[in-house]
C-alpha positions as CSV (number, residue, x, y, z in Angstrom):
1,M,-21.9,-86.5,41.0
2,F,-22.9,-83.0,39.5
3,H,-25.5,-84.6,37.1
4,A,-27.5,-86.3,39.7
5,V,-27.3,-84.5,42.6
6,L,-29.3,-81.6,39.1
7,V,-31.6,-84.3,38.7
8,L,-32.7,-84.8,42.0
9,A,-33.1,-81.3,42.9
10,T,-35.0,-80.7,39.6
11,F,-37.3,-83.4,40.6
12,L,-37.9,-82.3,44.6
13,C,-38.1,-78.4,43.2
14,A,-40.8,-79.9,41.0
15,L,-42.5,-81.7,43.6
16,I,-42.5,-78.5,45.6
17,A,-44.1,-76.1,42.5
18,G,-46.9,-78.6,42.2
19,L,-47.8,-78.5,46.0
20,L,-47.9,-75.4,45.8
21,F,-49.6,-75.2,43.0
22,A,-52.2,-78.0,44.1
23,F,-52.8,-74.9,47.0
24,A,-53.4,-72.0,44.6
25,V,-55.6,-73.6,42.2
26,V,-57.2,-76.4,44.2
27,V,-56.6,-76.2,48.2
28,M,-57.7,-72.8,49.1
29,P,-60.2,-72.6,45.9
30,G,-61.9,-75.4,47.9
31,I,-62.1,-74.4,51.7
32,R,-62.5,-70.6,50.5
33,R,-66.5,-71.4,49.6
34,L,-66.5,-72.4,53.7
35,D,-67.7,-70.0,56.4
36,D,-65.1,-68.9,58.3
37,G,-64.7,-71.1,61.2
38,A,-64.8,-74.2,58.9
39,F,-62.3,-72.5,56.9
40,I,-60.2,-71.9,59.9
41,R,-60.7,-75.7,61.3
42,A,-59.6,-76.6,57.8
43,F,-56.4,-75.3,57.2
44,Q,-55.6,-76.2,61.0
45,A,-56.3,-79.9,59.7
46,I,-54.1,-79.4,56.4
47,D,-50.8,-77.5,58.0
48,G,-51.6,-79.7,60.9
49,V,-50.3,-82.8,59.1
50,I,-47.4,-80.4,58.1
51,Q,-46.9,-78.4,61.1
52,N,-46.2,-82.6,62.5
53,K,-43.7,-83.1,60.0
54,Q,-45.4,-85.9,57.7
55,P,-41.7,-87.8,56.1
56,L,-42.7,-87.1,52.8
57,F,-43.5,-83.7,53.0
58,M,-40.6,-83.0,55.1
59,A,-37.9,-85.2,52.8
60,A,-39.1,-83.1,50.1
61,W,-38.9,-79.7,51.2
62,V,-36.1,-80.0,53.0
63,G,-34.5,-81.9,50.3
64,S,-35.2,-79.6,47.3
65,V,-33.0,-77.1,49.5
66,L,-30.1,-79.1,50.3
67,A,-30.2,-80.8,46.8
68,L,-30.5,-77.5,44.9
69,I,-27.7,-75.8,47.2
70,A,-25.5,-78.7,46.6
71,A,-26.4,-78.6,42.6
72,A,-25.4,-74.9,42.4
73,V,-22.6,-75.6,44.3
74,L,-21.3,-78.1,42.3
75,G,-22.8,-76.3,39.1
76,V,-20.8,-73.4,39.8
77,S,-17.2,-75.3,39.5
78,A,-19.0,-78.1,36.8
79,L,-20.4,-75.9,34.6
80,S,-19.4,-72.3,32.5
81,G,-21.1,-69.4,30.7
82,A,-24.6,-69.2,30.6
83,D,-25.3,-72.9,32.1
84,R,-23.5,-71.6,35.0
85,L,-25.5,-68.6,35.1
86,L,-28.7,-70.6,35.3
87,I,-28.0,-73.0,38.1
88,V,-27.2,-69.9,40.4
89,V,-30.4,-68.2,39.1
90,A,-32.4,-71.3,39.9
91,A,-31.2,-71.3,43.2
92,L,-31.3,-67.9,44.3
93,L,-34.7,-67.6,42.8
94,Y,-35.9,-70.7,44.7
95,L,-34.7,-69.9,47.8
96,L,-35.3,-66.3,47.6
97,C,-38.8,-66.3,46.4
98,V,-39.9,-69.6,47.4
99,Q,-38.1,-70.5,50.6
100,F,-37.8,-67.1,51.9
101,P,-41.5,-65.8,51.9
102,T,-42.6,-69.5,52.9
103,F,-40.8,-68.6,56.2
104,A,-41.4,-64.8,56.6
105,I,-44.6,-64.7,55.8
106,N,-46.6,-67.9,55.0
107,V,-45.5,-70.1,58.0
108,P,-45.9,-67.0,60.7
109,L,-49.2,-67.1,59.0
110,N,-50.0,-70.9,59.5
111,D,-48.6,-70.5,63.2
112,Q,-51.6,-68.4,63.8
113,I,-54.0,-70.0,62.1
114,Q,-52.7,-73.1,64.3
115,K,-53.3,-70.8,68.0
116,L,-56.7,-70.5,67.1
117,D,-59.1,-72.1,69.3
118,L,-62.5,-71.8,67.3
119,D,-64.2,-73.4,70.6
120,S,-63.8,-69.6,72.4
121,M,-64.4,-67.4,69.1
122,N,-67.6,-66.0,68.0
123,E,-68.7,-65.4,64.6
124,T,-66.7,-61.5,64.7
125,T,-63.3,-63.0,65.9
126,R,-63.2,-65.6,63.6
127,R,-64.0,-63.4,60.6
128,R,-61.3,-60.8,61.8
129,A,-59.0,-64.1,62.0
130,R,-59.6,-65.5,58.4
131,E,-59.6,-61.7,57.0
132,V,-55.8,-61.1,58.5
133,F,-54.8,-64.6,57.4
134,E,-56.4,-65.6,53.8
135,P,-56.0,-62.5,51.6
136,R,-52.2,-62.3,52.5
137,W,-51.6,-66.0,52.8
138,N,-53.4,-66.4,48.9
139,K,-51.2,-62.9,47.9
140,W,-47.9,-64.6,48.5
141,N,-48.3,-68.5,47.5
142,P,-49.0,-67.5,43.5
143,I,-45.4,-65.9,43.6
144,R,-44.0,-68.7,45.2
145,T,-45.8,-71.3,43.1
146,V,-44.7,-69.3,40.2
147,S,-41.2,-69.2,41.1
148,A,-40.9,-72.7,42.0
149,S,-42.2,-73.3,38.7
150,V,-39.8,-71.2,37.0
151,A,-37.0,-72.4,38.9
152,S,-37.6,-76.4,38.1
153,I,-37.9,-75.1,34.7
154,V,-34.7,-73.3,34.5
155,L,-33.3,-76.8,36.3
156,M,-34.9,-78.8,33.6
157,L,-33.5,-77.0,30.7
158,L,-30.2,-77.8,32.4
159,L,-30.7,-81.1,32.4
160,V,-31.7,-81.3,28.9
161,S,-28.3,-79.1,27.9
162,V,-25.9,-81.0,30.2
């Protein structure tokens, strides 16, 4: 049972690492080139898919958390020594450095962007809204990306060793 859960957790965490990586190297650099109104509208559209609970996204995002917690709980009793430590480290890294900043920082920023009515904003308020959003969002996404990637690598190493 542990091995199957570990495979699932590894796969789902790697999917999330890839999603965050895509945002870091493609999505955000791509929309960075847009003017303020187009940037906000593009982010609203992209995030709107997530906010509307796209089923495959939700399955991967929530599933990664549930599968990793299950793998860590099962791993504490199934593993010993360094392997036990690695599963705990991977879980803590993923939960504290991917999931926590997502819900404490990125989601509230996304929610602020979603509430904006571009048609009622002038160029100055659009620029200010972007200035409040973009640097902070972009500061945390690479942290989430690296953390999800490292957690996935640790899980892959565990798969090889068990």
